Residue, then its C-alpha position, 0 to 999 in steps of 0.5 A: m881489906t876494908r868490909i863496906v856494906f853499900m846502902g842505895t836504891p835509885d840509878f843515882a847510886v848506882p855508880s858509887l857502887r860499881l866504883l866500889l866493886e872495882r877497887e881492890d883495897v876494898q870488899v862490899v859484902a853485902v847491899v841494902s836497898q829498899p824492897d820492891r815496889p810496885k811499879g807500870r800500869k800493870r803495878e807489877l813487883t820491879p826491884p829498885p835498880v841498885k837491887a838489879f846492879a848488885l843481883e847482877r854482880g852476884l852480892p847479897v841483898l838485904q831489903p828491910e822494910r824498915m832499917r830502924a828495926p832491931e833485926a834489921v841492924e842486927a842483920v847488917r850487924e853480923l856483917a861486920p862492916d868496917l865502913i857503910v856508904t849509902a847514896a839515896y837510900g832512902q830512909i834515916l838510919p838509928k844510931s845503933l845502925l850508925d854506931i856499928p862501922r868502926l871507921g862510920c857510915v859515910n852518904v853521898h848526898g845529892s845538894l851543896l850542904p847545908r842547902y837542900r837536906g832531905g829527900a828531893p834535893i835534885q828536883r828542888s835545886v831544879i824547881d827553884g831555879e839554881k844556877s849551880t848544885g853539887v855532891t856532898l861527901m859526909f859523915m852520916a849523924e842522927g839527923l837529917d843529911t846533918g852530919d860533918m862535910i867531908a868534901r863537896v864538889e860543885l856542878p852548873i845546872t843549865d837551861a837545858d838540864t832536867s832533874g834527869t840529867m842533873f841526876d845522871k851528871l851528880s851520880v856520876a860526880g858523886a861515885e868520883l868524889l867518893g872514889e877520891w876520899l875513900p883512901r883517907l876514910i880508910a886511913g881513918d883521917a878523913p877531914r870533918e867540917p861542921q855545917d852551919d846549921a843557919l844557912s840550911t835548907y830543906a828538900p822535902n820529898l814530891t807531893r801532888d801538889d808541887e807537881r800541879l802548874d800555877f799559870g798564876a806564876a812567873s814564866r821563869q816559874l813556870f819553866d823551872r817547875v816543868r823542868g824540875l819535875s822531868p823525867m820523873a812524875g812530871a808537871f800536869t794542869l787540869l783540861g776539862g777536868e782531866v790531868f793534862k801532863v807537860w813535859g816541855i815548856a819554853v819562855p818566849e823572848d816576848a813573854d811579856a813585852k809584846l802580848a796583845a791587848d786581848w791577850k794580857a786581859a786574859v786569866p793566868g791559864t788562857v790559851l792564847d794561841s796555838g800553832a806549829f811552835g806549840i800551845r801559848v798559855r797566859s801566865g802570871d806575867g806573860s806567857v808560856v809556851l807548852t812544847e811537849v804535853q801527855p793528854a790523860g790516858k795518852k802518850r807523850l807527844s809535841a804541843a804542836d801536833y795535840a793542839r793541830g788534832a784537838r783544835l785546841a781554840p785560844g780561850t780554852t782555860l788550863g788549870 
């Protein structure tokens, strides 16, 4: 029986852990996850999804604040794993940990490596307007997602997709890819394809600056950014100096071809019109229509309902 330590934190990792628990040729001896963090308006301490799932299945859970700490590495060493499997764990693992399992450490990474190395590959791929992304099963190395690749699977990104829908699709695809190659990982003969560093791109974790909409950008770029930030943090602009979240956006067919003369003269971020269709705003190359918004301190609602209640006048500036 192959002993496995599984390391993961968000929902993305749960299908891979479930896959391992359903197999008869491996034993998950423990799960390592990030510490509980405060969440919500009340800032209540909340366990990450992987921990919650592991506890439901009766698995022991370790939550070191720093995986590089000698005591954290020693705790894993004492479990004597043959293989370590990670999926969106959230910390770079030290060489002292990578050297523990005789079969190595493998990672289920949410991009088509070597593109989008880093902590936010799925969100960044949607924000960048990519037409496809995927999952890479890889051996782990000391660098950031630089290890040899075992296999990849590609999935399309449609205009209807958000980061949330792609997380769901890629988490399932990643678990299936892990299950497909697990026998060869156990046998110790899984293939290794070095990454071409010249083709690599970086996908750092998102910051507050990434979440703010710049209406001077092209309409399509604004559309992709809103999708890429949903349903996690959400995109935002400012209205009257207060945060105004944008959860839904569309690019009109006449975004740059049929703007009235006075609309063309408007600066980006200017509200051009509003109605049952939403709130039309000047962009860098035409216009976009906000379809779902959230004013400061309020619930999400359709942009049409907000405009009706707030009497949002043309000429109002967002940003």
